[in-house]
N, C-alpha and C positions, 0 to 999 in steps of 0.2 A: 382627830377624828377618826375618832375612838368611837365617836357615836354610829356613826357609817359602817362601820368593820371595814375597814380598809386598810389593805396589810397587802404585800410583798404576795403570797396566796391570792387574794381576792383582788389588785388590780387590773388587771386582764376584763374579770366579768364586767368592774364595773362602764370599763372603759367600750366594749362592746354591745354592753349592756344601755348606754347613758345615746350612745350613734347610732346602736338601731331605731331607740326611740325619737329621736331625731328624721334617723330618716324617713319615718313612718307618719313623724307629722307634717317633715316635709310636700307629701305626698300626701294628704291628706288636703291638706289648704291650695290643693292647683283645682282647680277650677274647670270639671270637661264642658263644653258647652251640650249642653239636649239636642242629639237630633236623633234622625231612625241609624245613623250608623255609628252614633256613641254609647248604644245601652252595654254592651258588651267589652267597652274601651273602660269605664264605670265599672264593670263588672273585674274587669282583670287590675284595675288601677286598688281592688279594695284587695283582694288577693293576696298582692304583696302585701299590703302593709297593714293584714293581717297575720299574713309570716314575720312583718318586723316585727308583731305587739308581743308574739310570742316569744321570738326568741330575748327581748329585751323583759320579762318576766322571768323566763325561766332566770335568764342570769341574775336579774335582781336575788330571787328565787336558792338561786343556788351560794350566793353571797350572806344573804338570812343564812342562813341551814352553815353556816361557812365550822361557826364559832359553840352549835345546839349538841348534845349529849349523843344526841342519834345517831349522830354521823361520824363513823368510828373507820372511815375510812376515803379520806377527803377523792380522794386521785380515781377511786371507784365512783367515787358520787359524782362527780363533776363530769366524767365521764359519760353517766350516765339523763343526763341533763342534756348533756351534747347531742346524745340520741334523741333524744323527745324533741329536740328542735329542727333540727336534720329529718326527719318519721317527717313531722307536719308539713313542715317546709316541700317534701315532696309532691305532696296534694293541694298543697295553696299555688306554687310554684307553676308547679303544671299546668294548672288549670287556668292559672295565669296568662300561657301562652301560646297559649292554643283557643281561650277569648280572643286573644289579638290575632289570632288567624281566620279565625270563621266566623261569622255574624248570626247563623243558620242555629240552629241548636244542633250538639256533636252529642254523639253517641257517649263522649269519655264524661258530660255534664252527667253523668247516670252513675260513674262512678265517683266523683267529689267523696260524698256523700259516703258512704264506705270507708273508701280510705280515710278519714277528717276521722272515720268512729276506728278503725285499726289503731289509729292513731293514737286515738285515747286510748285504748285496751291498752294498749301494747305502755304505751305515760304509765297508765295506773299499774301492771303485771310487773316488769321494772322496777321501779321504785319500793312496792311490795316486797317483792323478794330482794331490797334491799336490808329493807327493816325485818325481814328476819336472819335468823342464825344459820338459818342452811343452805349451806354453800351450794350444794349439788343443786338445789329449786332457781338456787341461781342460775348459773347457768346454763340451769334448763331453757328460764326461760330466755335467759338472750340468748339464743341459736332459734327460739317458738320465734321469737322476734326479729331475728336478722331474717330468717325466712317471708318473715311475710312482710320486710321493706325489699330486699331482693324482687321476691316474687312484682310487687307496689311498682316497684320501681322498673322493671321492664314493662307492665302493663301500661304504665302513662308513657315510656318511651314508645312503644308500637302507637298510641292512639295521637302522637304530637308527631310523629313523624309524617304517618298517615292525613292527618290536618298540616302539615307544614306543606305535602308536594299537591295538594288540592290548589289551596292557595298560594303557592306557587304557579297554579296554573291556570288558574281565575286571575290571576293577577295579567298574562302575559296575554288571554284569551279577552282581556278589557281591554289594555292600551299595546296589541300587538310590537312594540317595542318587548326588548327581555330586561324587567325591569324586575327582576329573582333578587339581585343584592341588595331593593330596598328593603327586604323580605332580612336578608342571611343576615342580622342582627341578632331578631329572635330569636336563629337555628342557637346560634351562636350561645347567646347565653345559657342556654336552655342546656346546651352540652356543658359551657363550665360547670353551668347548673352540680346537672347531674356527675362527670366525674368531682364534683366537690364531697356531692352525697360517695361516689364512691371512695375515695380516698376516705371516710370516714369509716367505711364497711371497711375494711384495713387494717381501719388504725383499731376498731373492733377486738377483729378477727384475732390480733396481733395483740391484745392490749396486755394480755396475762404474761408475755412474751419481754416484750419491755423493761427496757434502765432504769429510761428517765420517763413515765410514764406522765406524767403531773407535764415538764414540758415540752411534750411532744402533744398533750390536752389544750395549751394557752396556744403554740403557736397554731393547731387548729383552729382556736376560735375569734384569733387575727384573722385568719387567712377567708377566716366566713364575714368578718364582717371586712374586708374588701371587695370580695364578692356582692356583698348585700349593696358596695358604695358604686362599683360601677354597675347590679342588673339597675338601678334607681336615678343613674345620669342616663344610663338608653333611654330607659324608658319615659323620661326626661324629653329628652331628645325629640323621642317618638312622637309626641302626644303632638309638638310644633308643625308635624308634616302628616298625620294619618289620614289625614281627607285624603291623599291620592292614595293610600292601597287598601280602604276603609273603601271607598266608592265602589273600585273592584273587585271585592270581595262580595260587596252587600250586592252589586250589581245580576239580577235575572235578565238570561240570555230570551230574548221577545222568539225568536230562533222562526221569521218570516211574520210573526201578528200582521205585527202594521199592512204590509203587503196585501196579504189575505184579506185583512178587513175594507183596503179600497178594492180589491178583487168584488166580493159581497158586494155591496155597491153598486159597483160599475153592471153586479149581473140585474141586481133586483133594480135597477132604474131603466135597464131594460127589456127588462118582461121575458130575459131568454135562458131557460135553462142550460142549454148548451155552450153557452156562451164562454165559460171560465178559460177558454184554451185559447180563443181570439182577442179579449181582452185582456189574457194574462200578457196575448204580448203584442198588442198596444203601448200596454201602460209599460211593459219590458225597456218598448221605443222611445217611446216618450221619454220616458227615464232615462234613456242611456245616451240618449241626443242630447239632455242637456247635460249632461256627465262630462263628455267628451269636452262642451264647451269652458262650465268648471274646473273641469281639470289642467287644463290648458295653462288657466289664466293660476291656479292651482300652483301649477308647478314652477309659472312663471316668473312668481313673488320667491320659488324656495320657501313657500313654507311645507315643504320636506324636510326640510332639516330640524322642523320647532319639535322637540321631547315633551316627552309627558301627558302627553294629548289622547285621551281615547276616539275610541271606534265613534263613538256618541259624538264626540265635540268633533271631528275631523265630516262626519256626514253629516251634520247641522252645516256646515264652513260650507259645505258642497251641497245645502238645498235638496239632502236628500235622506234614505235613512240605511245605517249602518246593515242590515238585510237586500236592500237595495245596491248599496256598496257594493257588497261579498260575491253577489248575483253576476255584476258589471268585470265584477276583474277574471272570476272563474271563467265563464262564459265569452265574454269578447278577449280582454286581453290572454286570457292564461293560465294567469299568474295568480294567487291573494294578493290581495293589498302588503300584505309585512312586505313580502316577497318582491315587491313588484319597487316599493319605497323605499325598503335596502337599498337597492343595483341604485336608482338612484341616490341618495347617502355616497356612496361607492365612489360613484362618477365624479360628484365634489368634491367629497374625498382625492383624489388620483388625481383633479385639479388642482386641489390646493396646494399638497404636495410639494408641486414642484413650483408654482406660483407664489409660495413664501416660501423658499430653503430652509432660512432663518426660526422660525417659528414651530413650536413644540408640538410632536406627533398626539399628543394626550390633549390639547389647545383644538391643533386643527378634526380630532375625530368628534369632539364640541360643537364646531362649528357646525359639523357635518350632520349634526339629529345626531349625534350617541353620547347619550350617560354614561355608560358603562363602559371607560377604557377596554375592558379587557376583551370583550362581546364587542370593542370597532375593530377589533384585532382578529379577534376567529371567523369573524366574517370577508373584510380584507383579506384575509388568508385562503376562505371559501372560493370566494369566486373572483378573485384574479390570481391568485397562486405562488401566490408571494408575500412579503413583509410589508408593509406600507414605507416602511425603513428601506430594506432592498429596491422599495420602488420610485423612492424618491434617488437615491441614492444612481438607480441605476437611466435615471431620466425617462423614466415608464420604457424602459427597453425592456420587453421580458424575455 
C-alpha cells in the first residue's frame, strides 16, 4: 500500500475521505421529483453534497502531503486542513438547513457567497502562513481566522433560528395540529453541527497546550464522519416525507381572497354599489347553513380523528373554503377550528381510555387523532386538569 501512502498516520484520513465521498455519491444518486415544492430541497441536497466533497478532497490532500518535505509538522498541518473542512461546512450546512425550512428567498442566502469567500480566504491564509517560517504570523492568522469563524457561526445560528421559528408557525398555520415535531430533526441536526464546529473551535484554542495533538485530531476526524453519516440518514429519511412539510411552508395564505371575489361578483351582478354588506350576510348565511349539515356528518364519521390534514383539505371535504370555515367558527361557534377539533379528539380519547383499559395510552392518542404523543398529554392536562393515566385509573372521576 506504499503507492497509496497508507500508514498508521494517514489511515483515519483515508477512512474519512472515502466515507465522505461515498456519502456524497449516494446523495447525488438520489433523484428528487421536480415540482413547485422541491427546488429548494434540491439546493439543500446540493449544499450537503458539496460539504462532503470538500471534506473528502481535504482528507486526500492531507494524505498526499504526508510525505512531502514541505510538511514540517504533520500534526499542525492536519489540524489546519480539518479547520478548512469545518469552516466550509459552516456555510454549506447552514445554507442547506435553512433551505429545508424556507421555500421563499431568505435573507441568509445573501450571506452564502460571502461565507464561501471567507472560508476560502481563511484556508489560503492559514496554509500560506503554515508554509512560512514565521510562527508569530501563523499565530496571528489563526486568531484572525478563528474570529471570522466565530462571527460567521453566530450569524448563521441567528438566521437559522429565525427561519426555524417562522417555518414552525407556517406548519401549524397550515395543518392546525402541533406538527413542529416534523421539523425537530432539522434543528437537532443543526445543533449537532454547531456543537461539532464549536468543539473544533475549542480544540484549536487548546491545540498549543495538548500533549496528544494528533490523537485528538484523529478522534475529531472520525467524529466528523459519524456526524456526516447521521446528517445523511436523516436527510434521506426526510426526502420520503418532504411534501407534508413543504406543502405547508410553500402555502400562500389567501386571507379571504376567495370570499371577497364571490362578494364582488354578486355585487356586480345586482348592480348595487351599497350591496356589499347585504350580500356578505346572505353569503355567510347560506354557507353557514350548509356547514352545519356538513360538520354534523363530518363529526358522526369521526373525521376529526384523522391527522396530518391541511385546512384546505378539510375545507374541500366540507364543500367550502378555509376562509369561510374560519369565519364560521369564530362567529358562530366562538372558538377557532383547531380548538374545537382538539376538544372533540379529547372527548374521544377520554371515552377510549375508559373502554380500552388494556390499550396503550400512546395508541389511544393516535386513535384519537394526535400524531404527537407529547402534544396529546399536554392538551389532555390542559383541557381536563389531569393526566390521561389518572383519568383512566380514576374511571373518569376528577
